[in-house]
C-alpha positions as CSV (number, residue, x, y, z in Angstrom):
1,X,-40.6,-9.4,51.9
2,X,-42.6,-6.2,51.4
3,X,-46.3,-5.7,51.0
4,X,-48.5,-3.3,49.0
5,X,-52.0,-2.2,50.0
6,X,-54.2,-1.4,47.0
7,X,-57.8,-0.2,46.9
8,X,-60.1,-2.2,44.5
9,X,-63.7,-2.9,44.0
10,X,-66.9,-0.9,43.4
11,X,-67.1,2.5,45.1
12,X,-69.3,5.5,45.2
13,X,-67.0,7.4,42.8
14,X,-67.2,4.7,40.0
15,X,-70.7,3.3,40.3
16,X,-72.3,5.1,43.2
17,X,-72.4,2.1,45.5
18,X,-70.3,0.0,47.9
19,X,-70.2,-3.7,48.4
20,X,-72.0,-5.2,51.4
21,X,-70.5,-6.5,54.7
22,X,-72.8,-8.8,56.7
23,X,-73.3,-9.1,60.4
24,X,-70.7,-11.8,60.9
25,X,-68.0,-9.9,59.0
26,X,-68.4,-11.9,55.8
27,X,-68.8,-9.8,52.6
28,X,-69.3,-9.8,48.9
29,X,-66.4,-8.8,46.6
30,X,-68.0,-6.6,43.9
31,X,-65.7,-5.3,41.1
32,X,-66.1,-1.9,39.4
33,X,-68.0,-1.8,36.2
34,X,-66.3,-1.9,32.8
35,X,-65.8,1.2,30.7
36,X,-68.8,1.3,28.3
37,X,-66.5,2.1,25.5
38,X,-64.4,-1.0,26.1
39,X,-64.7,-3.9,23.6
40,X,-64.4,-6.9,25.8
41,X,-65.3,-10.6,25.4
42,X,-66.6,-10.7,29.0
43,X,-70.3,-11.2,29.4
44,X,-70.4,-10.9,33.2
45,X,-72.8,-8.3,34.6
46,X,-73.8,-7.5,38.1
47,X,-77.1,-9.3,37.5
48,X,-75.8,-12.5,36.0
49,X,-72.8,-13.0,38.4
50,X,-73.6,-15.0,41.5
51,X,-71.9,-14.0,44.7
52,X,-70.7,-16.0,47.6
53,X,-74.1,-15.8,49.3
54,X,-75.7,-17.6,46.3
55,X,-77.5,-14.5,45.2
56,X,-76.7,-12.3,42.1
57,X,-74.4,-9.5,43.3
58,X,-76.9,-7.1,41.7
59,X,-79.1,-7.9,44.8
60,X,-77.0,-5.4,46.8
61,X,-76.8,-2.7,44.2
62,X,-79.0,0.1,42.8
63,X,-81.2,-1.0,40.0
64,X,-79.7,1.6,37.7
65,X,-76.4,-0.2,37.4
66,X,-77.4,-3.8,37.6
67,X,-76.9,-4.5,33.9
68,X,-73.4,-3.1,33.6
69,X,-70.5,-5.3,32.6
70,X,-67.9,-6.1,35.3
71,X,-64.3,-5.1,35.2
72,X,-63.5,-8.2,37.2
73,X,-60.0,-7.2,38.4
74,X,-58.5,-8.5,40.5
75,X,-59.9,-11.9,39.7
76,X,-59.6,-14.8,42.1
77,X,-59.9,-17.7,39.7
78,X,-56.4,-17.6,38.2
79,X,-55.3,-14.9,40.7
80,X,-54.4,-12.0,38.4
81,X,-54.5,-8.2,38.8
82,X,-53.7,-6.0,35.9
83,X,-53.1,-2.3,35.4
84,X,-52.0,0.0,32.6
85,X,-52.4,3.3,34.5
86,X,-49.7,4.9,36.7
87,X,-50.3,2.1,39.2
88,X,-48.3,-0.2,36.9
89,X,-45.1,1.4,38.2
90,X,-46.0,0.4,41.7
91,X,-46.7,-3.2,40.6
92,X,-43.3,-3.3,39.0
93,X,-41.7,-2.8,42.4
94,X,-43.2,-6.2,43.6
95,X,-41.1,-9.4,43.5
96,X,-41.9,-13.1,43.9
97,X,-43.1,-13.8,47.5
98,X,-44.1,-10.2,48.1
99,X,-47.6,-9.6,49.3
100,X,-50.2,-7.6,47.4
101,X,-53.1,-6.9,49.7
102,X,-56.5,-5.7,48.3
103,X,-58.9,-3.5,50.3
104,X,-62.3,-2.2,49.4
105,X,-65.1,0.1,50.6
106,X,-67.8,-1.9,52.3
107,X,-71.1,-0.9,53.9
108,X,-73.4,-2.9,56.3
109,X,-76.2,-4.8,54.7
110,X,-79.2,-5.2,57.0
111,X,-77.2,-5.0,60.2
112,X,-75.9,-2.4,62.6
113,X,-73.0,-4.5,64.0
114,X,-70.6,-3.5,61.2
115,X,-69.7,-0.1,60.0
116,X,-69.0,1.5,56.6
117,X,-65.3,1.8,56.0
118,X,-62.3,0.4,54.2
119,X,-61.6,-3.3,54.7
120,X,-58.9,-5.8,53.6
121,X,-60.8,-8.3,51.5
122,X,-58.1,-10.5,49.8
123,X,-54.5,-10.9,48.9
124,X,-51.9,-12.4,46.5
125,X,-48.6,-13.8,47.5
126,X,-46.8,-12.8,44.3
127,X,-45.8,-15.6,41.9
128,X,-44.6,-13.3,39.1
129,X,-45.0,-9.8,37.7
130,X,-45.6,-9.7,33.9
131,X,-44.7,-6.5,32.0
132,X,-46.3,-6.9,28.5
133,X,-44.2,-4.1,27.1
134,X,-41.1,-6.2,27.6
135,X,-42.4,-9.6,26.4
136,X,-41.3,-11.1,23.1
137,X,-44.4,-11.9,20.9
138,X,-44.3,-15.6,21.6
139,X,-44.2,-15.1,25.4
140,X,-46.9,-12.4,25.2
141,X,-49.2,-14.8,23.3
142,X,-48.6,-17.5,25.9
143,X,-49.4,-15.1,28.8
144,X,-52.6,-14.1,27.0
145,X,-53.6,-17.7,27.0
146,X,-52.6,-18.6,30.5
147,X,-54.0,-15.4,32.1
148,X,-56.9,-14.9,29.8
149,X,-59.4,-14.5,32.6
150,X,-57.9,-11.1,33.4
151,X,-60.2,-8.2,32.4
152,X,-57.5,-6.4,30.5
153,X,-56.8,-9.4,28.4
154,X,-60.5,-10.0,27.8
155,X,-60.5,-6.6,26.2
156,X,-57.2,-7.2,24.4
157,X,-55.6,-4.2,26.0
158,X,-51.9,-5.0,26.5
159,X,-50.2,-1.6,25.9
160,X,-48.3,-0.7,29.1
161,X,-50.1,-3.5,30.9
162,X,-48.5,-5.0,33.9
163,X,-50.1,-8.1,35.5
164,X,-49.5,-9.3,39.1
165,X,-50.0,-13.0,39.4
166,X,-50.7,-14.7,42.7
167,X,-49.5,-18.0,44.0
168,X,-52.7,-20.1,43.7
169,X,-52.4,-22.0,47.0
170,X,-51.4,-18.9,49.0
171,X,-53.8,-16.3,47.5
172,X,-57.5,-15.6,47.7
173,X,-60.4,-13.7,49.1
174,X,-60.8,-13.6,52.9
175,X,-63.8,-15.2,54.6
176,X,-64.1,-12.1,56.9
177,X,-63.1,-8.6,56.0
178,X,-60.6,-6.7,58.2
179,X,-61.4,-3.1,59.0
180,X,-58.4,-0.8,58.5
181,X,-59.9,2.6,58.4
182,X,-61.5,5.3,60.6
183,X,-63.1,8.5,59.5
184,X,-61.4,11.8,60.3
185,X,-62.0,15.3,58.8
186,X,-59.6,16.5,56.2
187,X,-58.2,20.1,56.1
188,X,-61.5,21.3,54.7
189,X,-63.5,19.5,57.3
190,X,-64.8,16.9,54.9
191,X,-64.9,13.2,56.1
192,X,-61.9,11.3,55.0
193,X,-61.0,7.6,55.4
194,X,-57.6,7.2,57.1
195,X,-55.6,4.4,58.6
196,X,-57.0,3.5,62.0
197,X,-54.9,4.1,65.1
198,X,-54.7,0.3,65.6
199,X,-53.5,-0.3,62.1
200,X,-51.0,2.6,62.3
201,X,-49.4,0.7,65.1
202,X,-49.6,-2.8,63.5
203,X,-48.6,-1.8,60.0
204,X,-46.5,1.3,60.3
205,X,-48.5,3.4,57.9
206,X,-50.7,6.4,58.5
207,X,-52.8,9.0,56.7
208,X,-55.5,8.8,54.0
209,X,-56.2,5.6,52.2
210,X,-59.4,6.8,50.6
211,X,-58.0,6.8,47.1
212,X,-56.3,4.1,45.1
213,X,-53.3,6.2,44.3
214,X,-50.7,6.1,45.6
215,X,-50.8,2.5,47.0
216,X,-49.2,2.1,50.4
217,X,-46.1,0.0,51.0
218,X,-45.5,-1.9,54.2
219,X,-41.9,-2.7,55.0
220,X,-39.9,-4.1,57.8
221,X,-40.2,-7.5,59.4
222,X,-42.4,-6.5,62.3
223,X,-44.9,-4.7,60.2
224,X,-45.0,-7.3,57.4
225,X,-45.3,-10.1,60.0
226,X,-48.2,-8.3,61.6
227,X,-49.9,-8.1,58.2
228,X,-49.4,-11.8,57.5
229,X,-50.9,-12.6,60.9
230,X,-53.9,-10.4,60.2
231,X,-54.6,-12.2,56.9
232,X,-54.0,-15.7,58.3
233,X,-56.3,-15.1,61.3
234,X,-58.5,-12.5,59.6
235,X,-58.4,-9.9,62.3
236,X,-56.4,-8.3,65.1
C-alpha cells in the first residue's frame, strides 16, 4: 500500500480565507469556490451550506465571498475527488486499497489553544480510479450517474478528468484535525509551511507542503502504518 497527501479546501490564495479549527481540535471542511465562468448545476454556496456545527459555513468567512458557489471536491457523500489538471497524473498512480489523504489550511476560531497550519482532515481508502478519457461511452454515462455528486460532473467537465473513488465504509472526514506542518522561513526569508519534525519522522517526508503540487507520496510499510494509525486514532 502507498499513500498520497493532497492539499484541498479553501485557502488564502483562492478565496482569501481559511477554514476554522475549534478549541477541541474539531473543524469545518470548507471547499474552494467554483470558477465564476463554470456552468454547473450545483446550487451550494457558502451561505446555504450547513456545516458540522449546525451553522452555515459562511459564518466563518468574510462577507465578500459568502454567496460564492462551492467547488465541493472532494465530496464526502459518495466519496469522490476529481481532477483534470496535472494532478490527474498523480491520481492515476493510485490503486485500489491505496490511501488518499486530504490536508487543508485551518486557523483557530475564537480560541488560542490551536494554531494556524496545515492539518489532515480526511481520507479515502481507494475503491477505484476512473479515467474518463479511457471509458467507452456507455461506461462514461454510468459513471456520470453513479458519481454525479462530484463537482466536475455537475459542471459536465469530463475532458482529461480522473476521479478517485473512496471505499464508503473506510473513507470520510476526521472528527479532529491532525497538525502536520510547522512554519520555517524559505530561502527569501518568507514564512513557509513545511512538514513538522515529528511528521518527518513518522511519515518519511520533508520539505514544503504549502502548495497542492506536487502531492507527496508516502511509501514503505513503517511510514504507511504510521499514517494509518494517525488517521484511526486522530493524532500522534
